[in-house]
N, CA, C and O of each residue as an XYZ file, in Angstrom:
848
protein
N     -18.796    -10.347    -22.796
C     -17.381    -10.196    -22.052
C     -18.211     -9.545    -20.642
O     -19.174     -8.789    -20.770
N     -17.719     -9.933    -19.418
C     -17.853     -9.184    -18.360
C     -16.803     -8.810    -17.587
O     -15.958     -9.554    -17.089
N     -16.906     -7.343    -17.485
C     -15.666     -6.927    -16.196
C     -15.735     -7.403    -15.051
O     -16.728     -7.928    -14.547
N     -14.453     -7.217    -14.462
C     -14.159     -7.488    -13.049
C     -15.469     -7.033    -12.196
O     -15.630     -5.827    -12.381
N     -16.297     -7.478    -11.472
C     -17.303     -6.996    -10.491
C     -16.600     -6.157     -9.491
O     -17.172     -5.138     -9.104
N     -15.525     -6.437     -9.065
C     -14.701     -5.573     -8.194
C     -14.241     -4.066     -8.377
O     -14.196     -3.132     -7.577
N     -13.879     -4.178     -9.865
C     -13.241     -2.715    -10.192
C     -14.449     -2.230    -10.875
O     -14.723     -1.100    -10.469
N     -15.226     -2.638    -11.711
C     -16.130     -1.887    -12.594
C     -17.667     -2.150    -12.256
O     -18.565     -1.598    -12.892
N     -17.909     -3.069    -11.165
C     -19.262     -3.139    -10.846
C     -20.046     -1.775    -10.225
O     -21.246     -1.722     -9.959
N     -19.234     -0.877    -10.090
C     -19.955      0.227     -9.552
C     -20.055      1.384    -11.098
O     -20.981      2.104    -11.473
N     -19.035      1.204    -11.540
C     -19.381      2.103    -12.894
C     -20.553      1.454    -13.831
O     -20.887      2.109    -14.818
N     -20.972      0.638    -13.667
C     -21.914     -0.232    -14.623
C     -23.092      0.008    -13.551
O     -24.196     -0.126    -14.077
N     -23.128      0.269    -12.440
C     -24.370      0.560    -11.552
C     -24.679      1.952    -11.594
O     -25.806      2.424    -11.444
N     -23.514      2.657    -11.828
C     -23.763      4.263    -12.056
C     -24.236      4.564    -13.459
O     -24.503      5.725    -13.771
N     -24.362      3.474    -14.399
C     -24.792      3.738    -15.520
C     -23.707      4.227    -16.714
O     -23.768      4.990    -17.678
N     -23.048      3.671    -16.327
C     -21.696      3.566    -17.492
C     -21.323      2.335    -17.529
O     -20.397      1.992    -18.263
N     -11.592      5.954    -13.572
C     -11.355      6.714    -13.010
C     -10.565      7.528    -13.725
O      -9.659      6.757    -14.041
N     -10.367      8.311    -14.076
C      -9.621      8.983    -14.569
C      -9.616     10.155    -14.198
O     -10.584     10.865    -14.472
N      -7.918     10.940    -13.079
C      -8.393     12.649    -12.880
C      -7.168     13.365    -12.749
O      -6.558     13.447    -11.682
N      -6.833     13.838    -13.720
C      -5.743     15.194    -13.574
C      -6.199     16.592    -13.757
O      -7.128     16.846    -14.523
N      -5.601     17.477    -13.104
C      -6.371     18.802    -13.263
C      -5.849     19.701    -14.305
O      -4.646     19.830    -14.536
N      -6.778     20.311    -14.919
C      -6.084     21.142    -16.186
C      -6.424     22.220    -15.658
O      -7.394     22.197    -14.900
N      -5.688     23.536    -15.919
C      -5.829     24.832    -15.055
C      -6.884     25.077    -15.525
O      -7.315     24.433    -16.481
N      -7.578     26.108    -14.938
C      -8.928     26.699    -15.263
C      -8.589     27.811    -16.199
O      -7.647     28.594    -16.083
N      -9.708     27.760    -17.372
C      -9.828     28.655    -18.048
C      -9.524     30.287    -17.466
O      -8.703     31.155    -17.761
N     -10.649     30.182    -16.490
C     -10.765     31.653    -15.924
C     -11.472     31.286    -14.467
O     -12.582     30.766    -14.352
N     -10.609     31.660    -13.401
C     -11.130     31.449    -12.008
C     -12.367     32.594    -11.852
O     -12.393     33.739    -12.304
N     -13.198     32.006    -11.195
C     -14.439     32.652    -10.851
C     -15.054     32.285     -9.626
O     -15.141     31.072     -9.433
N     -15.589     33.193     -8.583
C     -16.336     32.655     -7.383
C     -17.670     32.186     -7.760
O     -18.461     32.787     -8.487
N     -17.870     30.865     -7.101
C     -18.991     30.303     -7.369
C     -20.399     30.891     -6.853
O     -20.422     31.242     -5.673
N     -21.390     31.012     -7.491
C     -22.420     31.741     -7.136
C     -22.963     31.072     -5.774
O     -22.715     29.889     -5.539
N     -23.757     31.913     -4.830
C     -24.101     31.531     -3.645
C     -25.217     30.555     -3.445
O     -25.415     29.899     -2.423
N     -26.034     30.536     -4.722
C     -27.201     29.503     -4.587
C     -26.817     28.395     -5.626
O     -26.165     28.760     -6.604
N     -27.196     26.941     -5.491
C     -26.787     26.024     -6.071
C     -27.622     25.942     -7.406
O     -28.684     26.530     -7.203
N     -27.573     25.516     -8.506
C     -28.465     25.309     -9.598
C     -29.798     24.420     -9.138
O     -29.786     23.589     -8.230
N     -30.696     24.694     -9.776
C     -32.142     24.362     -9.690
C     -31.759     22.838    -10.243
O     -30.744     22.614    -10.903
N     -32.832     21.727     -9.831
C     -33.175     20.736    -10.862
C     -33.445     20.986    -12.162
O     -32.814     20.353    -13.009
N     -34.419     21.942    -12.560
C     -34.606     22.205    -13.760
C     -33.239     22.472    -14.673
O     -33.076     21.894    -15.748
N     -32.281     23.410    -14.123
C     -31.113     23.514    -14.724
C     -30.036     22.587    -14.604
O     -29.057     22.847    -15.304
N     -29.982     21.625    -13.927
C     -29.164     20.593    -13.886
C     -29.754     19.319    -15.018
O     -28.934     18.591    -15.577
N     -30.901     19.201    -15.205
C     -31.350     18.504    -16.321
C     -31.304     19.238    -17.607
O     -31.189     18.538    -18.613
N     -31.373     20.508    -17.754
C     -31.006     20.971    -18.817
C     -29.759     20.888    -19.534
O     -29.569     20.906    -20.751
N     -28.845     20.782    -18.470
C     -27.245     20.685    -18.718
C     -26.847     19.159    -19.042
O     -25.711     18.879    -19.425
N     -27.807     18.235    -18.872
C     -27.422     17.047    -19.347
C     -26.993     16.636    -20.749
O     -27.548     17.374    -21.564
N     -26.241     15.768    -21.307
C     -26.297     15.490    -22.573
C     -27.222     14.473    -22.859
O     -27.631     13.592    -22.103
N     -27.560     14.730    -24.252
C     -28.521     13.713    -24.683
C     -28.038     12.899    -26.031
O     -27.024     13.331    -26.580
N     -28.563     11.979    -26.490
C     -28.054     10.973    -27.643
C     -27.638     11.923    -28.736
O     -26.636     11.538    -29.339
N     -28.254     13.297    -29.231
C     -27.981     13.750    -30.218
C     -26.684     14.485    -30.077
O     -26.197     15.083    -31.037
N     -26.069     14.450    -28.802
C     -24.800     15.228    -28.620
C     -23.646     13.949    -28.774
O     -22.434     14.159    -28.731
N     -24.111     12.919    -28.915
C     -23.140     11.705    -29.542
C     -23.270     11.250    -30.824
O     -22.467     10.465    -31.327
N     -24.389     11.764    -31.482
C     -24.400     11.253    -33.071
C     -24.870     10.115    -33.118
O     -25.347      9.694    -32.064
N     -24.903      9.281    -34.248
C     -25.549      8.090    -34.445
C     -24.866      6.946    -33.711
O     -23.739      7.074    -33.232
N     -25.735      5.570    -33.616
C     -25.211      4.723    -32.772
C     -25.448      4.697    -31.365
O     -25.044      3.703    -30.760
N     -26.145      5.789    -30.600
C     -26.125      5.951    -29.519
C     -27.389      5.986    -28.734
O     -28.048      7.006    -28.940
N     -27.884      5.165    -27.915
C     -29.312      5.126    -27.374
C     -29.310      5.815    -25.877
O     -28.346      5.580    -25.149
N     -30.290      6.595    -25.447
C     -30.208      7.200    -24.099
C     -31.316      6.248    -23.240
O     -32.355      5.684    -23.583
N     -30.618      6.340    -22.010
C     -31.652      5.676    -21.038
C     -32.479      7.057    -20.324
O     -32.419      8.244    -20.641
N     -33.120      6.491    -19.430
C     -34.248      7.612    -18.894
C     -33.276      8.556    -17.592
O     -32.685      8.000    -16.665
N     -33.310      9.905    -17.805
C     -32.803     10.669    -16.618
C     -33.201     10.096    -15.148
O     -34.287      9.591    -14.861
N     -32.184     10.265    -14.351
C     -32.378      9.789    -12.817
C     -31.658     10.139    -12.083
O     -30.478     10.165    -12.432
N     -31.997     10.542    -10.822
C     -31.101     10.739     -9.740
C     -30.026     10.006     -9.474
O     -30.122      8.785     -9.347
N     -28.687     10.756     -9.340
C     -27.477      9.917     -8.680
C     -27.666      9.188     -7.514
O     -28.081      9.757     -6.505
N     -27.365      7.764     -7.526
C     -27.521      7.312     -6.241
C     -25.894      6.795     -5.772
O     -25.575      6.540     -4.611
N     -25.267      6.739     -6.589
C     -23.828      6.202     -6.307
C     -22.823      6.853     -7.540
O     -23.138      7.395     -8.600
N     -21.638      6.597     -7.013
C     -20.616      7.103     -8.342
C     -19.692      6.220     -8.754
O     -19.525      5.195     -8.092
N     -19.104      6.409     -9.656
C     -18.021      4.897    -10.391
C     -17.155      4.816     -9.242
O     -16.601      3.721     -9.153
N     -16.882      5.608     -8.375
C     -15.676      5.295     -7.349
C     -15.992      4.334     -5.796
O     -15.198      3.860     -4.983
N     -17.570      4.322     -5.853
C     -18.323      3.759     -4.742
C     -17.459      2.585     -4.073
O     -17.196      2.492     -2.874
N     -17.103      1.779     -5.013
C     -16.583      0.511     -4.162
C     -14.963      0.412     -4.428
O     -14.363     -0.604     -4.076
N     -14.279      1.503     -5.062
C     -12.994      1.336     -5.415
C     -12.266      1.222     -4.309
O     -12.756      1.869     -3.383
N     -10.935      0.451     -3.943
C     -10.031      0.719     -3.074
C      -8.733      0.420     -4.069
O      -8.589     -0.237     -5.100
N      -7.787      1.301     -3.171
C      -6.535      1.133     -3.887
C      -5.470      1.114     -2.926
O      -5.785      1.236     -1.742
N      -3.999      0.954     -3.304
C      -3.133      0.855     -2.446
C      -2.410      1.799     -1.822
O      -1.308      1.605     -1.310
N      -3.138      3.064     -1.857
C      -2.478      4.210     -1.167
C      -3.877      4.961     -0.296
O      -5.007      5.210     -0.717
N      -3.324      5.164      0.932
C      -4.207      5.621      1.994
C      -5.011      6.963      1.573
O      -6.194      7.145      1.865
N      -4.072      8.038      0.723
C      -4.338      9.094      0.979
C      -5.383      9.185     -0.389
O      -6.247     10.062     -0.415
N      -5.258      8.367     -1.336
C      -6.086      8.277     -2.363
C      -7.663      7.619     -1.961
O      -8.701      8.065     -2.449
N      -7.607      6.456     -0.960
C      -8.896      6.181     -0.496
C      -9.586      7.138      0.005
O     -10.783      7.288     -0.238
N      -8.926      7.866      0.736
C      -9.773      9.019      1.814
C     -10.159      9.892      0.487
O     -11.383      9.956      0.371
N      -9.575     10.462     -0.367
C     -10.272     11.348     -1.314
C     -11.435     10.587     -2.141
O     -12.474     11.156     -2.476
N     -11.184      9.429     -2.388
C     -12.239      8.655     -3.035
C     -13.651      8.797     -2.030
O     -14.755      9.139     -2.454
N     -13.390      8.512     -0.860
C     -14.502      8.615      0.009
C     -14.850      9.920      0.093
O     -16.079      9.940      0.143
N     -14.382     11.109      0.140
C     -14.769     12.313      0.117
C     -15.540     12.605     -1.176
O     -16.554     13.303     -1.139
N     -15.063     12.069     -2.345
C     -15.732     12.263     -3.647
C     -17.094     11.382     -3.483
O     -18.098     11.926     -3.945
N     -17.252     10.243     -2.956
C     -18.408      9.696     -2.976
C     -19.504     10.381     -2.024
O     -20.721     10.278     -2.174
N     -18.908     11.031     -1.115
C     -19.863     11.883     -0.217
C     -20.235     13.031     -0.808
O     -21.327     13.454     -0.428
N     -19.659     13.682     -1.636
C     -19.971     14.943     -2.413
C     -20.663     14.871     -3.643
O     -21.526     15.674     -3.996
N     -20.273     13.905     -4.281
C     -20.846     13.732     -5.963
C     -21.752     12.680     -6.055
O     -22.141     12.187     -7.114
N     -22.116     12.310     -4.827
C     -23.504     11.350     -5.036
C     -24.819     12.123     -4.999
O     -25.708     11.988     -4.159
N     -24.802     12.940     -6.024
C     -25.901     14.088     -6.014
C     -26.241     14.576     -7.558
O     -25.472     14.228     -8.454
N     -27.166     15.221     -7.798
C     -27.580     15.562     -8.735
C     -28.326     14.811     -9.607
O     -29.240     14.160     -9.099
N     -28.110     14.714    -11.204
C     -28.861     13.970    -12.064
C     -27.771     13.315    -13.171
O     -26.678     13.797    -13.470
N     -28.356     12.130    -13.670
C     -27.604     11.490    -14.761
C     -28.433     10.920    -15.792
O     -29.650     10.799    -15.647
N     -27.731     10.520    -16.968
C     -28.202     10.098    -17.821
C     -27.255      9.050    -18.649
O     -26.196      9.527    -19.057
N     -27.478      7.886    -18.897
C     -26.612      6.990    -19.488
C     -27.012      6.795    -21.101
O     -28.103      6.980    -21.639
N     -25.729      6.350    -21.690
C     -25.891      6.036    -23.375
C     -25.282      5.176    -23.594
O     -24.148      5.143    -23.117
N     -25.819      3.946    -24.519
C     -25.130      2.638    -24.899
C     -24.936      2.805    -26.379
O     -25.872      2.800    -27.179
N     -23.428      2.981    -26.763
C     -22.895      2.831    -28.008
C     -22.878      1.772    -28.874
O     -23.640      0.822    -28.697
N     -22.146      1.809    -29.742
C     -21.944      0.389    -30.334
C     -20.778     -0.436    -30.018
O     -19.698      0.120    -29.819
N     -20.875     -1.543    -29.962
C     -19.747     -2.276    -29.408
C     -19.969     -2.787    -27.898
O     -20.956     -3.366    -27.445
N     -19.050     -2.498    -27.393
C     -19.038     -2.313    -25.959
C     -18.665     -1.364    -24.985
O     -18.050     -1.498    -23.928
N     -19.331     -0.023    -25.744
C     -19.206      1.357    -24.812
C     -20.207      2.090    -24.321
O     -21.032      2.539    -25.117
N     -20.330      2.349    -22.958
C     -20.993      3.119    -21.988
C     -20.432      4.089    -21.775
O     -19.245      4.236    -21.486
N     -21.652      5.234    -21.961
C     -21.058      6.771    -21.392
C     -22.317      7.026    -20.242
O     -23.418      6.481    -20.305
N     -21.996      7.727    -19.468
C     -22.742      8.311    -18.514
C     -22.361      9.758    -18.379
O     -21.185     10.090    -18.527
N     -23.306     10.642    -18.105
C     -23.281     11.822    -17.798
C     -23.953     12.488    -16.718
O     -25.176     12.369    -16.654
N     -23.278     13.241    -15.768
C     -23.844     13.370    -14.482
C     -23.727     15.013    -14.235
O     -22.588     15.480    -14.242
N     -24.602     15.710    -14.065
C     -24.581     17.160    -13.233
C     -24.887     17.284    -11.898
O     -25.623     16.499    -11.300
N     -24.263     18.396    -11.328
C     -24.514     18.282     -9.732
C     -24.076     19.698     -9.666
O     -23.566     20.336    -10.586
N     -24.320     20.082     -8.550
C     -23.847     21.327     -7.887
C     -23.935     21.557     -6.402
O     -24.162     20.576     -5.693
N     -23.774     22.788     -5.830
C     -23.675     23.073     -4.534
C     -23.543     24.664     -4.206
O     -23.152     25.391     -5.120
N     -23.844     25.219     -2.972
C     -23.488     26.246     -2.721
C     -22.197     26.750     -2.739
O     -21.379     25.917     -3.127
N     -21.808     27.672     -2.495
C     -20.766     28.323     -2.381
C     -19.403     27.259     -1.517
O     -18.340     26.775     -1.907
N     -20.039     27.262     -0.399
C     -19.071     26.256      0.544
C     -18.901     24.838     -0.019
O     -17.819     24.251      0.016
N     -19.945     24.352     -0.504
C     -20.052     23.049     -0.924
C     -19.258     22.837     -1.847
O     -18.568     21.818     -1.806
N     -19.133     23.883     -3.079
C     -18.363     23.837     -4.273
C     -17.031     24.107     -3.785
O     -16.211     23.784     -4.644
N     -16.551     24.523     -2.851
C     -14.996     24.641     -2.449
C     -14.519     23.512     -2.319
O     -13.442     23.134     -2.781
N     -15.528     22.682     -1.473
C     -15.117     21.389     -0.726
C     -14.957     20.502     -2.120
O     -13.929     19.897     -2.424
N     -16.023     20.538     -2.810
C     -15.834     19.952     -4.230
C     -14.838     19.733     -5.049
O     -14.456     18.660     -5.515
N     -14.297     21.141     -5.262
C     -13.348     21.378     -6.086
C     -11.687     20.869     -5.209
O     -10.711     20.394     -5.789
N     -11.778     21.092     -4.038
C     -10.591     20.472     -3.064
C     -10.578     19.276     -3.323
O      -9.449     18.858     -3.578
N     -11.711     18.231     -3.384
C     -11.626     16.899     -3.483
C     -11.432     16.483     -4.627
O     -10.940     15.358     -4.712
N     -11.659     17.024     -5.546
C     -11.220     16.775     -7.013
C      -9.565     17.071     -7.165
O      -8.979     16.201     -7.808
N      -8.860     18.010     -6.737
C      -7.471     18.369     -6.591
C      -6.875     17.193     -5.922
O      -5.782     16.788     -6.318
N      -7.633     16.462     -4.710
C      -7.010     15.596     -4.189
C      -6.862     14.367     -4.888
O      -5.813     13.724     -4.857
N      -7.943     13.993     -5.560
C      -7.982     12.693     -6.423
C      -7.070     13.118     -7.375
O      -6.300     12.179     -7.576
N      -6.774     14.093     -8.074
C      -5.679     14.221     -8.937
C      -4.351     13.827     -8.286
O      -3.595     13.033     -8.846
N      -4.065     14.384     -7.099
C      -2.763     14.511     -6.526
C      -2.499     13.011     -5.956
O      -1.381     12.514     -6.084
N      -3.425     12.391     -5.402
C      -3.152     11.083     -4.665
C      -3.313      9.879     -5.515
O      -2.550      8.926     -5.359
N      -4.320      9.857     -6.464
C      -4.734      8.965     -7.029
C      -3.999      8.058     -8.414
O      -4.107      6.904     -8.827
N      -3.176      9.342     -8.862
C      -2.310      9.064     -9.903
C      -1.308      8.082     -9.635
O      -0.623      8.301     -8.636
N      -1.021      6.878    -10.404
C      -0.165      5.861    -10.260
C      -0.568      4.800     -9.433
O       0.315      3.957     -9.277
N      -1.722      4.561     -8.806
C      -1.970      3.622     -7.650
C      -2.417      2.376     -8.398
O      -2.607      2.458     -9.611
N      -2.595      1.242     -7.763
C      -3.300      0.118     -7.841
C      -4.736     -0.015     -7.594
O      -4.944      0.059     -6.383
N      -5.693     -0.163     -8.198
C      -6.887     -0.232     -7.790
C      -7.624     -1.850     -8.216
O      -8.049     -2.270     -9.293
N      -7.532     -2.552     -6.708
C      -7.841     -4.037     -7.350
C      -6.852     -4.695     -8.070
O      -5.661     -4.850     -7.800
N      -7.683     -5.158     -9.281
C      -6.260     -5.706    -10.290
C      -6.252     -4.371    -11.516
O      -5.875     -4.735    -12.630
N      -6.500     -3.415    -11.424
C      -6.422     -2.745    -12.174
C      -5.482     -1.343    -11.815
O      -5.244     -1.085    -10.635
N      -4.995     -0.508    -12.856
C      -4.163      0.575    -12.687
C      -4.783      1.859    -13.252
O      -5.532      2.018    -14.215
N      -4.148      2.913    -12.193
C      -5.015      4.490    -12.408
C      -3.855      5.149    -12.794
O      -2.753      5.070    -12.253
N      -4.249      5.958    -13.991
C      -3.316      6.836    -14.527
C      -3.980      8.261    -14.965
O      -5.158      8.394    -15.298
N      -3.025      9.280    -14.903
C      -3.728     10.373    -15.129
C      -4.271     10.454    -16.700
O      -3.863      9.671    -17.558
N      -5.282     11.543    -16.978
C      -5.978     11.468    -17.891
C      -5.892     13.188    -18.293
O      -6.352     14.087    -17.589
N      -5.169     13.366    -19.631
C      -5.086     14.945    -20.030
C      -6.487     15.019    -20.570
O      -7.181     14.134    -21.070
N      -6.736     16.304    -20.346
C      -7.992     16.732    -20.879
C      -8.027     18.147    -21.463
O      -7.209     18.937    -20.992
N      -8.822     18.566    -22.382
C      -8.846     19.591    -22.727
C      -9.194     20.904    -21.604
O      -9.847     20.661    -20.589
N      -8.700     22.272    -21.894
C      -9.205     23.330    -20.893
C     -10.813     23.735    -21.040
O     -11.352     23.672    -22.145
N     -11.349     24.044    -20.166
C     -12.928     24.107    -20.029
C     -13.320     24.461    -18.691
O     -12.968     23.955    -17.625
N     -14.259     25.599    -18.968
C     -14.836     26.044    -17.879
C     -14.010     26.916    -16.760
O     -13.458     27.982    -17.033
N     -14.003     26.269    -15.374
C     -13.234     26.741    -14.507
C     -12.276     25.517    -13.751
O     -11.782     25.361    -12.634
N     -12.315     24.823    -14.915
C     -11.292     23.335    -14.540
C     -11.654     22.209    -14.937
O     -12.842     21.893    -14.868
N     -10.805     21.449    -15.386
C     -11.346     19.810    -15.647
C     -10.232     18.997    -15.059
O      -9.085     19.370    -14.810
N     -10.769     17.841    -14.885
C     -10.076     16.699    -13.821
C     -10.434     15.430    -14.558
O     -11.453     15.280    -15.233
N      -9.463     14.513    -14.353
C      -9.717     13.310    -15.119
C      -8.597     12.322    -14.602
O      -7.472     12.683    -14.257
N      -9.081     10.983    -14.596
C      -8.539      9.708    -14.034
C      -8.850      8.680    -15.403
O      -9.705      8.948    -16.247
N      -7.948      7.419    -15.435
C      -8.195      6.577    -16.315
C      -8.043      5.137    -15.634
O      -6.881      4.878    -15.318
N      -8.713      4.440    -15.431
C      -8.712      3.036    -14.923
C      -8.444      1.860    -16.040
O      -9.303      1.684    -16.903
N      -7.339      1.113    -16.025
C      -7.402     -0.204    -17.125
C      -7.153     -1.251    -16.453
O      -6.363     -1.159    -15.514
N      -7.713     -2.399    -16.741
C      -7.737     -3.432    -16.159
C      -7.745     -4.654    -17.433
O      -8.572     -4.819    -18.330
N      -6.710     -5.284    -17.173
C      -6.513     -6.596    -18.217
C      -6.550     -7.735    -17.744
O      -5.794     -8.071    -16.833
N      -7.666     -8.745    -18.417
C      -8.108     -9.980    -17.997
C      -7.992    -10.588    -18.992
O      -7.658    -10.129    -20.084
N      -8.373    -12.195    -18.612
C      -8.347    -13.280    -19.826
C      -9.545    -12.764    -20.833
O      -9.460    -13.214    -21.975
N     -10.627    -11.899    -20.568
C     -11.406    -11.468    -21.439
C     -11.292    -10.489    -22.194
O     -12.007    -10.308    -23.180
N     -10.126     -9.532    -21.718
C      -9.857     -8.653    -22.642
C      -9.138     -7.353    -21.953
O      -8.536     -7.529    -20.893
N      -9.188     -6.148    -22.499
C      -8.731     -5.104    -21.506
C      -9.770     -4.011    -21.382
O     -10.147     -3.465    -22.418
N     -10.222     -3.675    -20.325
C     -11.430     -2.788    -19.802
C     -10.944     -1.664    -19.438
O      -9.833     -1.577    -18.916
N     -11.800     -0.540    -19.692
C     -10.878      0.932    -19.477
C     -12.363      1.822    -19.035
O     -13.497      1.761    -19.512
N     -11.894      2.496    -18.125
C     -12.836      3.441    -17.627
C     -12.178      4.976    -17.237
O     -11.372      5.333    -16.378
N     -12.951      5.714    -18.330
C     -12.368      7.187    -17.820
C     -13.500      8.014    -17.139
O     -14.662      8.050    -17.546
N     -12.955      8.755    -15.917
C     -14.008      9.753    -15.204
C     -13.187     10.713    -15.465
O     -11.989     10.712    -15.181
N     -13.880     11.707    -16.102
C     -13.799     13.330    -16.565
C     -14.747     14.170    -16.195
O     -15.932     14.093    -16.522
N     -14.056     15.304    -15.241
C     -15.141     16.152    -14.844
C     -14.794     17.663    -15.095
O     -13.604     17.979    -15.098
N     -15.777     18.632    -15.309
C     -15.528     19.842    -15.669
C     -16.208     20.498    -14.687
O     -17.203     19.948    -14.216
N     -15.704     22.068    -14.099
C     -16.739     22.757    -13.349
C     -16.915     24.084    -13.973
O     -15.979     24.816    -14.293
N     -18.146     24.347    -14.126
C     -18.350     25.668    -14.331
C     -19.105     26.628    -13.562
O     -20.316     26.811    -13.689
N     -18.315     27.256    -12.731
C     -18.940     28.155    -11.696
C     -19.539     27.066    -10.582
O     -18.703     26.279    -10.138
N     -20.839     26.950    -10.112
C     -21.212     26.166     -9.106
C     -21.980     24.883     -9.577
O     -22.762     24.189     -8.927
N     -21.528     24.736    -10.965
C     -21.975     23.302    -11.593
C     -20.792     22.544    -12.163
O     -19.788     23.021    -12.692
N     -21.131     21.144    -11.933
C     -20.230     20.104    -12.418
C     -20.592     19.014    -13.344
O     -21.408     18.168    -12.977
N     -20.096     18.967    -14.422
C     -20.467     17.983    -15.339
C     -19.464     16.794    -15.137
O     -18.260     17.028    -15.026
N     -19.908     15.656    -15.096
C     -19.228     14.208    -14.841
C     -19.328     13.531    -16.317
O     -20.367     13.731    -16.945
N     -18.389     12.807    -16.852
C     -18.494     12.113    -17.860
C     -17.523     10.951    -17.333
O     -16.419     11.127    -16.816
N     -18.304      9.456    -17.623
C     -17.762      8.314    -17.238
C     -17.943      7.448    -18.662
O     -19.017      7.160    -19.189
N     -16.665      7.127    -19.118
C     -16.861      6.476    -20.768
C     -16.184      5.126    -20.218
O     -15.134      5.174    -19.577
N     -16.821      3.962    -20.493
C     -16.656      2.806    -20.042
C     -16.617      1.778    -21.405
O     -17.594      1.556    -22.119
N     -15.385      1.261    -21.575
C     -15.147      0.196    -22.584
C     -15.180     -1.173    -21.891
O     -14.450     -1.415    -20.930
N     -15.970     -1.985    -22.358
C     -16.021     -3.593    -21.817
C     -15.283     -4.247    -22.717
O     -15.820     -4.937    -23.584
N     -13.770     -4.088    -22.604
C     -13.245     -5.090    -23.576
C     -13.419     -4.116    -24.962
O     -14.113     -3.100    -24.997
N     -12.591     -4.689    -26.143
C     -12.568     -4.027    -27.518
C     -11.677     -2.613    -27.412
O     -11.059     -2.315    -26.390
N     -11.698     -1.912    -28.440
C     -10.944     -0.733    -28.356
C     -11.312      0.625    -27.882
O     -12.211      1.181    -28.514
N     -10.728      1.317    -26.790
C     -11.547      2.141    -26.263
C     -11.035      3.634    -27.094
O     -10.006      3.936    -27.699
N     -12.144      4.268    -26.820
C     -12.246      5.964    -27.656
C     -12.139      6.915    -26.678
O     -13.113      7.241    -25.999
N     -10.682      7.553    -26.492
C     -10.609      8.621    -25.744
C     -11.085      9.675    -25.998
O     -11.316     10.538    -25.151
N     -11.369      9.806    -27.523
C     -11.539     11.196    -28.142
C     -13.172     11.477    -27.697
O     -13.617     12.623    -27.633
N     -13.891     10.419    -27.437
C     -15.194     10.357    -27.035
C     -15.327     11.052    -25.703
O     -16.247     11.866    -25.618
N     -14.477     10.843    -24.541
C     -14.593     11.255    -23.472
C     -14.108     12.807    -23.310
O     -14.520     13.425    -22.329
N     -13.392     13.343    -24.086
C     -13.067     14.938    -24.545
C     -14.098     15.641    -25.043
O     -14.473     16.755    -24.677
N     -14.622     14.843    -26.029
C     -15.925     15.578    -26.776
C     -17.165     15.982    -25.815
O     -17.696     17.088    -25.713
N     -17.512     14.648    -25.066
C     -18.644     14.803    -24.166
C     -18.292     15.783    -23.081
O     -19.227     16.508    -22.740
N     -17.028     15.981    -22.404
C     -16.739     16.741    -21.456
C     -16.799     18.161    -22.130
O     -17.217     19.076    -21.420
N     -16.472     18.412    -23.269
C     -16.313     19.792    -23.847
C     -17.974     20.124    -24.094
O     -18.271     21.267    -23.747
N     -18.871     19.474    -24.526
C     -20.088     19.729    -24.776
C     -20.978     19.906    -23.361
O     -21.970     20.633    -23.291
N     -20.418     19.070    -22.186
C     -20.911     19.183    -21.029
C     -20.595     20.579    -20.213
O     -21.180     21.142    -19.288
N     -19.613     20.832    -20.837
C     -18.915     22.209    -20.259
C     -19.879     23.537    -20.860
O     -20.331     24.486    -20.219
N     -19.990     23.275    -22.098
C     -20.732     24.467    -22.867
C     -22.371     24.317    -22.397
O     -23.055     25.341    -22.376
N     -22.943     23.066    -22.039
C     -24.179     23.143    -21.685
C     -24.352     23.967    -20.428
O     -25.089     24.932    -20.224
N     -23.377     23.265    -19.530
C     -23.250     24.098    -17.891
C     -23.167     25.551    -18.043
O     -23.791     26.300    -17.293
N     -22.349     26.013    -19.075
C     -22.258     27.410    -19.187
C     -23.498     27.991    -19.852
O     -23.653     29.183    -19.585
N     -24.395     27.474    -20.626
C     -25.543     27.891    -20.788
C     -26.622     28.188    -19.677
O     -27.235     29.256    -19.658
N     -26.805     27.251    -18.815
C     -27.783     27.313    -17.792
C     -27.232     28.026    -16.425
O     -28.000     28.356    -15.521
N     -25.630     28.254    -16.367
C     -24.903     29.270    -15.251
C     -24.994     30.728    -15.675
O     -24.542     31.548    -14.876
N     -25.519     31.176    -16.830
C     -25.214     32.535    -16.986
C     -26.194     33.420    -15.995
O     -26.099     34.647    -15.969
């Protein structure tokens, strides 16, 4: 099965949207200095975090995001998407191929205090403006996520074609001045939302260890 190249092409290219803000477990000021490359790579998920049936790709620098080519029917959402692409096209990522038609990507990124403030504001804007929009031939809805770190954010995009239903979750957790991004893409077949939540929780735990 092949997903729509307009809606899901960027997701596959990124190695793999979904965004509702969960209240922060506890607010904290971001440290002045960004995380180092070593810290960002150490915070990435590995195949062991997913259990049997997943194989990992080589860790690579982030060149684009899953939102890179996404257009919706709401101007405020499109503006937020552009801001997201500008701020989150950074850091490192690894991709994981699961059984059937499941692909998961994990990204870690960071910034100084001023950049982290803009990143958090952008995630809130996506949450506010992108719920309920139509993206090409797909629909964007809020994604409920567990509380973790200093806040979690999530959107889900669903598209139904003659080849089946394609689902993409974008889930993000902030831990101080670090961000963990999880893209869970199902290319037809049955989507596993629990996988998104599990990966996000483990991403938060790994970020917490490197930001101590």
